[in-house]
N, C-alpha and C positions, 0 to 999 in steps of 0.2 A: 610469652605472651605476646599477642600482636601489637604494634605500635598504636598508643592512644592517638597520636597526631596524624593519623592515616586517613586519608578523606576518603568516604563512602562513594561509590559510584551510584548514580542516580538514573543513569540512561545509556542506552545502547541505540547505534543507528547504523541501517543497512549500507553496507560500505560495497558490496559487489554480489552477484548471484550467478548461480550456476543453474540453469534453468532449462528444461526440455526444449528443442526447436524443431525435432523431426521425429515423427511417429511412424513412419512408413510412407510410400509413395513416390513421387517423380521427384528427381534432383535434378538442377539444373545451374551451371556456372555460367556467370557473365561473359561478354567476350573479352573484357579488359582483366578478365581472372582476378578481380578484388572482391566478388561477392558470390554467395550459395545462396541459392533460392531453394527451399525445401518445404513441402506441405507439413502441416502439423495440425491435423482435426480440420477445424473450420478456418484455420489461418493459412497464409503462405509467409513464412518467416525469411527475412535477408539476414544472412549472416555475413559479417565483414571478416575476411580470411586473416587479415593482419592481427586483428584485436580479439577475435573469437566471439564479438559480442553481437546481440540480435540488434542492428540499426532501425529495422522497419517491422513490423507485424500488420501485414493486409488480411482485413476479416470483410467479409458481406454481411450486410445489415441483418440479415435474417439470421444471420449465425448456422447457417447450413454449411454441412462439410463439403470442402472443395475437392472435386473429383479429378481435376486436372488444370494444368496451366501451362502456358508458354510463355518464354520472353523472345523478343524479337532479337534478330541477328546485329543489329544497331544498339540493343541495350537502352532503348527509349520506350518500349511499349511492353507491359504486361496485360496478359489476359489471362482471367481465372473464370472457371465454369463449376457452379455447385448442384447440388441435388435439386435444387428449385428451378433448373433448367434455365438457370440467368447466366449470359455472358456480360462480364464486365470488363472493361478498359480501365488501366490504372496510369497515374503519372505514378510509378512506384517510388522515385526519390521524395516524393511530398506525401507519399501514403494516401492519394486522392483518387477518387474514381472519377473520371472523365466522361464517361460513358457506359451505359448498360442497354441492352436489348434481349430479348426472347429468343432462346435457342428454337430453332424449327425442329430440332430431334424432339421424339417422344418421350424418350427416357434419357438418364442421365450421360454426360459426354465421358468417354472413357480415355481418350487421347486426344493431343493437339499439336501441332507443330506451325512454325513460320518458314517461308521460303526465304531464300537468300537475301532478298531484297526487301523483306520485312512488311510487303503490302498485303501478300496472301497468306491468310491463315486457314488451315485445314482442319477440320475437328471430325474425329472418327467416334459415333455414339454407340450405346449398347442395343441400338435398334438395327444396327447392321448397316447403316447409311453413312456416307461422308459429305461433308458438306465443306464447300471452301467459301471464303468471305474476303472481300476486299476492304481492307480496315479504312484505306483513305478515303473511299467514296462510300462507305459504309451501307454494303448491300452483299447479299449472298449470290454469288455468280455461279456455283455448280452444285448439283445434287445429285451425288454418285452412289447409285444402287447397284446390287449384287453381290454383296459380301453376307456370308450366313455366321449370323452370331455376332458377339461384342467386336467391334474393331478395335483393339487394343492396341495396335502400331499404325503410325502414319509419318511417312517421312518422304519428303521432296527430294528429286534429282539436285545434287549442288549446281548443276549446269541450268541455269533458269530458262536459257534457250531452247531447251528440250520440252519443256513444260510438262515435265513426266512426274507423277505421283505413285508411289510405292505405298502398299496397306496390307495389314494381315490381320486375318480373324480365326474364330476357332477353327476353320477347316485345313488349318497347318499351311496354305498356300500363300504365296506372297503375289499380290495383285497389281499388275501394271497398269496406270491410266492415263489415258493421252488428254489433257486439259483442253486440248484445240478441239476435239470432238465430243469430250464428255463421255469418251467410251472406254470400256476395259480393253485392253489389247491382248494381254494374255496373262496367265496365271502361271507361276514358277513353281513347280511342284519339284520338291527334295525332302522336305522335312515331314515327320510322321508325328510330332508334337508341336506345341506353341513356338511360333517364331518369336524370339525376345528383343534381338536388335538386328540393325542394318548398318555396314558402314562403307563408304566408298573410296576408292583409290583417286588419287589427285588428278588422274586425267578424267576420271569419272567412267570410264568403259569397265571397270571391273568393280563387282559387289561382293563381299561377304556377308553370309547371314548366318546368325545361331540361334538354336533351339534347345528345348529342353530334352531332345531325342538323345543329346550327347554327341551330335555331329555338328560340323562347320562345313558351309558350303561355298565354295567361291564360283561365282557367275561371270559369265561373259555377256556383257549387256548389249552388245552389237549383235551377236547371234541367240541370244536370250537363251544359252545353254549352260549347262553346268560344267565346269572347267577340271573341278576336283570336288570330292566329298572326304572332308577330314575327320575320322574319328577321335574325339577329344576324352572320350572315357568321365564325363562329367556333365552333368546339367548346365550349360551355358547361359548367363545372363547378359554379358556384355561382351563386344567383340570390337576391336580397335586395330585398323590398319596402321603399322608404324612408319615414321617417316623415313625416307631413303636417303635424305642428305646428311642425316646426323649418325655419328660415329656410336654406334650400338654393339661394339663388339663384348662390352662387359656383361650383356644379357644375350650373347649367343648369336648375334646377327653378324655373320663373316661374309656374307655376298651381298650385292646389290639386288637381290630377287625380293619379290613381296614378302614381306612377313608381318604375320598380325599376333593381337595378345588377346589372351581369352580370359574371363573372370567367371567363376561359377561356383558349384558346390563344394567343391574341394577347399574354398577358401584361401588358394594361392594362386599367383598370376602366371602364366604359362606364355611363350613366345613359339611360334611356329613357323614352319618355312611353307607358304602357300603352295610353291612350286613341287614340292617333295612330300607334302604333307608330315613332316616329321618335327618333334618336339624338340627344340634347340635349347630350351631355357625352363627351368623351374624354380619359381621364388622359394628359397629354403623357409622351413617353418621355424617358428621359435623353438630355442632349445628344449623348452618344458612343454611344449604341445605336440600331441602325437596325431598323426593323420585320422581323419574321419574314416569309420568303417563303412562299407556299402549302406547298412541300415540308416546310419546317420546321415548319409548323402541323400537319401530318397525322402528324410523328413522335412516338412516345410520349415519347421521352426530350426533348423540347424544353425545353431550360432555362429559355425565356421563359415558359412557361406557367404558369398559376394552377391550382391543384386543388381550394381551398377558398375560401369567402367566408362570413366568420364576423360576426354582429352583435354589439355591446357598446354597448346603448342606455344603459344607465346612466352612463357617461362620455364618451358622443358620438363612440364610435370604431368601428373596423371592422378586422377583421385578414384577410389573405390568406395563404395558403399557396402556394408555388411549386413547380414541379417539383424546384427542387433544395434542396426541403427547408428552405427559410428560409422564418420566419413574420415578416410585416410589418405592424405596428401603423400605422392612418392616424386623423387626426383629422378629423371632420366639423365644419364645411361645407367645409373648404379642401381634403380629401384631403392635405394634408401629412404625410410620415413623421413618425412619433412615435419608434417603436422598431423595429431589427430584429434577430429572433436566427436563427443560423443552427444548423438542427438537426443538420446531419452536413456536416462539411468534407472528406469523401472524404481523400486522401493529402495531407499537409502537407508542401509540399517546401521552404519557407522562410519563417522568420519573424524579424523585428526590432523593436527598441523604438523608439518614435514620441511625440514630443510632450515637453512639460515633464515633467522627471524619470520618463520612461518610463511615463505616463499610459495609453498606447496600445501596442497591437501592431498591425502591417500583416504579414498571412498570404498566402503565394502557396499556393495547392492545386491538385490536379489539374482546375482549371478555367480558363476565361478571364477570371474577375473576380479582381479582389484585394480583400481584406476587411481592413477596420480595426475592431480591437475594443477599446471603453473597458473596461480591466480591473475598473473599480469596478462597473460593472453589467452586463458582458457584451455590452452593445449593439453593435450592428455596423453599419458602413458599407459598402456594396458598390460597389466602382469598376468601372465599365464603360470598356472602351476597347480592351485587347487582343481580338483575335478567334481567338485559341488559347491553348492552356495557359501560364499565366505560370511561369516557371522559377526566375527569382532575383530578389532585391530587395536593395537597399542603401541606407543611409540617411546623408546628410549630417552632419556633426558637430553642428549647432545642433538637429537632430533634428525640424525641421517640414518639410523637403524630402528627397524619396528618389526613387530611379531603380528601374524595374523593367523587365524585358526576357522575351519570350516565344517561344515556337514560330512565332508570326506573322512571325520576322525583325524584329521592332521593338523599339526602346526608347523607354521615357516617362518623364518626369521629372513627381512629383506634388509639391502644396504643400496643406500643412494649416494652416489659420486657427487662429492661437493662441488666439483667444477662443470662437469657437464650435466649434471642433473639426472642422469641414467640409472636406473633402480635394476637389481638383479637379487635373485635369490642366494642366499649364502648358509643356510642350513633348514634342516627338513625333520621332523620327527614323526611318528604314528605309533601309538600303542593303546588309544583309547578305544573303548568298545561300542561308542556310540558318537552322536554329533557333539562336537565341540563348541561348546556356546559362548566361552568368555576367555580371554586371555591379559595377562597383565606382565610388565618388565620391571626388573630390578631398577632402584633408583639411584642408589649411589655409584655403583659400578655395572658395566654391561658385562654381567656375570651368570645371570640365569632369567628364566622365564616361568611363569606360572599359568597353567590352564585349567578350567573348570567345564565339566561335561554334563550331558545327558545321562551319563552311567552313573552319577549321582560322586564321582570322585574328583579329586584336586590332584594334580600331578606338577611337580617343580622338575624343570629341565635344566640342566648344566650348559653354558653356552662354551664353545671352545675359545680358545684365549685370542687366537687371530681370525678376525671376520673380514679381512680385507683381501681376499683372495676371491678368484673366482669360483672355485672349487665350492661345490654343495656339499657340506659337511652332514652327517647322519646324527641326530640328537638322539638320546637314551634318557628317559625319565629317571631323576635320581630318588624321588620320592612319590609315592602313590597313595593316598587316604580316601577312604570313603567318608565325605564330609557331610552328607545330607541324606534326608529320606526320599529326596524330589530333586528334579534337575537342578544344577547350579547355573544360576544366572548371571553372576558377576563374582569377580576376584579382584582384590587390590593389595598392593604391598605397600607398606609404611614409608615414609621418607628415609627411615634410618635401617631399612631391608631387614628388620628384626621381626615384623609381625606381618601378619597375612589375615584378609578379613574376606569373609565368602559370604554370599547371598543366595538364597534359594527359594524355589517354588514352595517350599514347605513352611514358608511365612517368618523364619528364622534367619538370623545374620551370626556368623561365629567368628571368633578371633583365635588365630592359630599363632603358635611361634615358629620360627623359622631358624632356631638355634642349632636344633639337631642335624647332622649330617645324613643321616639315613630314615629320619622321621620328623613329622612334625607334630606339635603337641597341641591339645585344645585347651585353650586359656578360659573362655568363657563362652555364653551364648547370648545373644540380643534377642528379647521376646517382648513382644507389642504389637506388632503389626498383624493386622487383620487379613491380610492376603498376601499373595508372595511379594517376596522382595526381589525388585527388580536391578538396583544398583547399590555398590558400596564406594566409600570413598573417604580417605584418611584426610585429616585435616594438616595443612603443612607446617602449622606452628603449635597448636594444641594436641593434647592427649585427647581426642573426640573424633568419633566415627560418624559420618553423616549416610543413610540410607534412604531409599526411596522404594514406594511400594504400590501394588494395585488398589490399594485402599484409598489412594487419592492423596497419601500424606508422605511427609517427608520428616524424618527424626533424625536429632542427634543424641550421641549415646557417649557416655563416659567410660573411657579404658580401664579405669580403676575399679569401679564396682558395677559395669555394665547396665546401668540406669538411664533411664531416658531424661535427658535435659530439656530438650524442646521438641515441641512439634510443629510443624508447618503446613497448615491447609490453605487451600486456595485453589488448587484445580479441579476441574469437575470430573477428571477421569484419571487413569492410572498415571503415576508419575514413572516415568522411565528412565530418567538419567539425573543425577544431581552432582554437582562438582562445587570445590571453595574458589572464590576469587577474592580480591582485596585483601592479600595475607591472611585469608582464614576467618574473616570478621563478616563475610557475606557469601550466601550461596546462589547457584544458580540450578533452576530445576526445568526440565522440560516433561511434556506429558502427551497423553494419547488426545487430548483436546486441541493439540496444534499451537499451545503456548507457551512461551518460555517466560519464565517470573524470575525476578531478582530479588533477594530477601536479605534483610539486614537482621542478622543474628541476635544483637543485642536486644532490639526491640520486638523481634518476631513480626517485624512490618513487611509487608510485600512492597517494595519501594517501585517497582515496574513491572508492568505485563506487556511482553513484546510478542506482535501477532502478525507473523509474515507467512506461515504455513496453513495448509488445507489440512492434513493428516498427521498421524502421529509422527511426533519429533523424536525419533531413535538415537540420533547422534547429537552429542553435545560436547564440544571440547574448547578450553581456553588456551591461548597461546601463552608462550614461555614469559614472555614480557607483561602480561596480565593486561594487555590494551585492546585486546579484539578476542572475539570468540567465533566459532564456526556451529553452526546447526545443519543438519541433515535429516530430511523427512520422507515419510511414504508417499508424498506427491513428486517426488522426484526431484525437489528444489535442494539447492545446497546455498544458502547464506552464509555471508560472512559479515560480521556484526564488529563495529569499531565504538570503543568506549568514548562518548562525547560528553562526559561530566565537565572536565576541565574546559572544553570547547564551550558548552551551554555558559557555564560561571562566568568565562571571560565575557562571551556575548551579552549575557545579562548586566555585567558590571558595566561594560560599555552603554548599553542603553540606558543605565540608571545616570552614568555622568551625563550623555548627551542629555538626557530628560532635564536634570539639575539646571544644566547650562540655559536651555531653552526656557525654564520656569524663571530664572534669573532675567533672562532677556525680557520676558515677558512682563515682569515686575516693574522693570526699566521704562518699557513703552508705556505702560500704564500711568506710572509716573510723570511722564513726558506727554501724558494725553495723546498719544498717536494711536487712537484705538483702532483704525483700519489694520495696521501692522499688527497690533495686537491681538485681534480678532483673527487674522490669518494666520498667526503663529500657533494660536490656540487650535486652530480647526486642526492645522498639521498635525499636532500631537495627537489627534483623535482622542480626545478627554472631553465629554460633554460637560462634565462639572465645570473644567477650567475654561471652556467658552461660556459657560454660564454666569459664573464670575465676571467676565469681562462684559456681558450684556448687562449684568446689575451695577458694574461700574459705569458704564453709558448712560443707564437711565438715572443714576443718581448725579450726573453732572449737569450743568445749567444748559437751557434749551434742549431737555432729552430727547425728545419727540424727534425734532429736526435732526438732532446728532446720531440717533438710531436710525433713522429712515437714510441718511447720508451714508453711513458707516456700511450698513447691510447692502445697499442697491450698488455700491461700488465692489464686491466681491465677484470672482469668478464663478461661474457656472457650476463648477463641482463643488467650490465652498458653499453655494446656495442649497445645493442638494444635501450636504451634511449638515447645514443648520436646520433644513427644514426635519431630516431626519433626527437630529436633536431635539427639536420642537416636539415632536411625538413623545419624546422621553420626558421631558419635562413638566409636559401638560399634565401627565399621570400623579404629579405631585401638587397638593393646593398651595403648598409653599412657593412652588416657582409657577405656576401655572398663568399669573399675570406676565410674567417675563416673556412666556411662550406665547401668548397671546399678542403680546406687543410686537415681536417679531413677526408673527404671521400676519398680521394685519399691514404690516409694511408690505410683505412678499404678496400677499392678496391685492393690495389695493394698486399697486404698481407694477405687477406682472400679471400678462394675459393668461387665462387658463391654458390655452395649448401650449405656452413655453413650459409652464410648471409641470403639465402632464409628461411632458419628455424627460422629466428628471427621473433619474434611476429609482425605482420605488416609490414615485411620487403618490400614486394612487393608494397604495397600501398604508402609507405615512398619514395622507389626510382621512383615510376611513377610520384610522387608528384615533385621529383627532376628535371624531365626532361623538363617541360616548363619553368620553372624558369631560368634554366642554359642557354637554348637556348635563352632567354630573354637577359641575361647577354651577351652572345655572340654577339646579334645583337647591344647590346648598345656598346660595344667596337668596333666594327666595324664602327657603326655610329661616334664613337669618333675619329678614324683612317681616315675616311674621311673628317670630320671636321678640322684635322690638316693639312692634304694634301691642302686643301682648303684655308685655313689660311696662309700656306706658299706660296701659288700661289698669293695671294692677296698681300701677303708682297713685293714679287719680282715686281709685275706689279705696284704697288703704291706707292713705297719708293720715298722719295725725291731725286731730283737729286743732286750728290754731297755728297751722303752717303759713310763714310768710310766703307771700305772693309778690310777684313784680309786675303782674300783666295790668295792661291798661283796660279800664271798663269800656271805652270807645273803641277799641282795636277789633276789627272784623274778625269773627270766629270762622275757621274752616271745617272743625267737627262739630257735631251735633251733641248737645248734654247727652250725658252717657247714663244719667237716670233722675227720678223725682226725690231721692233719698237726700235730707237735711244733711247741711255741713256743720259739724260743732267745732268752735275755734276756741283757743284758749288763751285769752288776754295776759301778757304777761308785765303789762304797764304799772304806774304807781296808782292809777285811779281804782275806783270801784271794780268788782267783778260781777259782771251780769249776764245773762244768756237770754237772748230776745228772738222772738219770731218775727217773720217778715210783716206778718198781720199786726204784730202790738207795734212795729215800727211805722207802720202807715196810718195807724191809728192814732197815734201821738199827736199828728200835725204839727209837729216843730217845725215852724217856718221862722223862726225868731233869726236876729243876726248872728248869734255864736254859730248857728248852723251854716250859714253864710260865710262866716268866717272861718268855719273849720274847712270848706272847701277852698277858699282863698288861700289857706295857709298849706293845705295839702298840695296845691298846683305849685305854689312856691317851693317846698320840699322836694317835688319829683323834679324840678328844673335843676335844683343844687346836686341831687343824686339820686341816679335811676333805679339804685338799689334799694332804697328805702320802702319798708313795706307799709300798707295801709294800716297795720297795727300800730305800727310806730307813729304814724300820723295821727291817729286817734288819740293815742298816749298822750303826744305832745300838747294836743289841744284839749284835753280833759274830757274828751267823749268818748263814748264806749264804742268798739268794732260792730257791735250788732247792729248799729245803726246804718251800715252799709247792705247794699241791697242784695239778695240772694242772686239775682241775675248777673251783678256783678262779679260776684264769687265764680259763677259757672263760666264766666267768659275768661276769667284769669286762667283757669283749669285748661280750657279748649286752647288757649294760646300757648300754653307749655308744651301740650299735645303736639302741637302742629309744628312747634320747633324742632321738635325730635325726629318726627316723621319726614321732615325735609332734610334733616342732617344725612339720615340712613338711606333716604331715596335718592339724595345726589351721589353718594358713595356707590350705591347699589348700581345705578344709571350707568355710571362711569364703567364699571365693571363689565356690566352686561353690553355695552356698546363694543369694547375691546374683543370679550367673548364671541359675541354674536358676528364681528366681524370675519 
């Protein structure tokens, strides 16, 4: 079982990407030979040659496709033209547009180039006109008319003193323009098809043109005549005059005569002697690559053909661009391959780590070639061998041997040299009757491979003992078994090489025993998926099999009873791949929804969803060290992910420790009553609740208003911005609104509105304060109304005979609440009687005892303000009913007045703060 102390993974982060940067169109290399500029739809990408990384991506604001671009000869200015008929000038190192203007062309620009001084720009349009622009003075200098159709080629003569421009259009002629007179001097006629490139000799007197009519023409520019026509027997896309001062004997240059190199539909570089028209060198084809037939050469999409040939004289190199959007750098004079960059991978079908510590990845795309990328530089090796689309790849445990299968019904085994990194084919087998869709390798030893095909069969191929030679061994299938009723989509070998699992489009997965020499035996069938099974994978530690299906689920199966143990649901579409990580305790799955999900098996929980692709994720593989994974998608992107679980835990722990230290420091500052430093520290933590606690502490101190005002006003502007933002949060809570309003009062009182509105988000924060402040005012109003009502009820419902301490002579604020009589209970030792006001008046009792009662009452009141009128009456033996009803009403109104004044005072204080 897996180690119970093993830490689960929680997250992956993108470490690097191999993404498309060239999808056809113009390619140009900077003069310092450090960067490659190439078009990719609506962008011009700048690729750094040393790292293979895209350092800049330049795009028009309208996202219109870029039809052409040109880099000045001094590498300072980049000009782009889009379908919107806009020309833009860029500071490409900063990816900033410095100027844009409307092209005078009525249709998109097809070609453009700079002169050698980087001051003149020539643009050739699809409207048959050529325009010259002064980049320094920013105006159009020439408008050359006369070309027929699209001007697809413009080129200045390298000698600027001649002021000559060459152009070519659909009429297959080469126009020579004199820029002094703005007139066409002549038309050089030799080609019968589109002219593709021009190249000039160092002295500027000889020019070589190439065309798709399979000839190259050597021109004498002095006489403007043809010196020689060289048949090259292929459609030529690029021509390059070779330097005469360099020893190029290794590529057939034996004399000092003019030699040139061609690149075209045959996909190889060839060197020609211009004086004799003889081919002196042909670049050798790859050992597994056969030359294209005549029919293939005529195809526009021939993958072998070359579309550009670029010179790199400073580093004695040259570059070619293939029809499959690959850029290959060669070193002169040997024409040895130095670097290869894949501009566009098309649909990535499979990707696996390769080499020591996963230094490379091998990729199967919608192509007959395999690609091996070095992750450090993105340099690529292209492996030729299969003749149809490669569908699957698997790597042996050591990481230097891998197997592939393709639609051409064959399987191949490849070996990577540990020192040089060079990859070559060591074994080949072919006996399936349909496309081979899946392949897997043995795990314990490099002894066999297993393939699954669309012919419903599974084959086991034994490998020769020695695969270190350069000789390609022929493989023969040891076992062939009809495994399923539909296409076999996936096969996997168990860690002990004793079991084989297969998954099929027939919705089942099957378990086989590999113990037999001449056959494999069926052990059981896993049934439960509602659609075809895309992938099967054995657990590295448990007797468990994982499967993924088009029904959007992944399942775990027990190998003992073939029952489903767990089902993982979460993808919105087909689950195309599933692998085990974390020593079999977690799963990684990829789907047609472009997502990669990390699952914990024990809890069935999706721990993390990784979103970095825009299309189906066909390829998913984990490294041998379990610290990274790689994904490949139909969006042509290959993404390498790093396990960042430990890094995140360490970062989180460091944050917690730092926070604890700051909290302790904050407590010390508050204890020392250093409120300004405490408030600044709390704001730096970006914790509104902590800042609120500091504000509360200040408001509880002596002279809190002045102290709060002094502290808040001493804050920096950015700190005041944070405090204002916090106030809008505090104000939403009735418990904290007084603190928020106290701080707002300081800010609104001492800061001018113009300054506050300059704060980031100040308008939004102030607008958010208004509704809650109004709500607090309404709440206080309701509280005052409730208090008045309570006072009213107290007056109307109190028990008769309750004591009162109100003075009869005190002026009343509130009018009597009603004419009803008040009944009072005498608890004194005298007689109990109840009298009306009329009875008291009629008695006419003006004797001395009554006067004595009043005197005694006054004396008692002076002694104790809390003595009631009832007690006074009891003490003197008189009845409480002898007091007038007017006196009783005045006592009640005085009590009401005291209550209202207390509530109103508190309410007014809150209202003044809120209204401020």
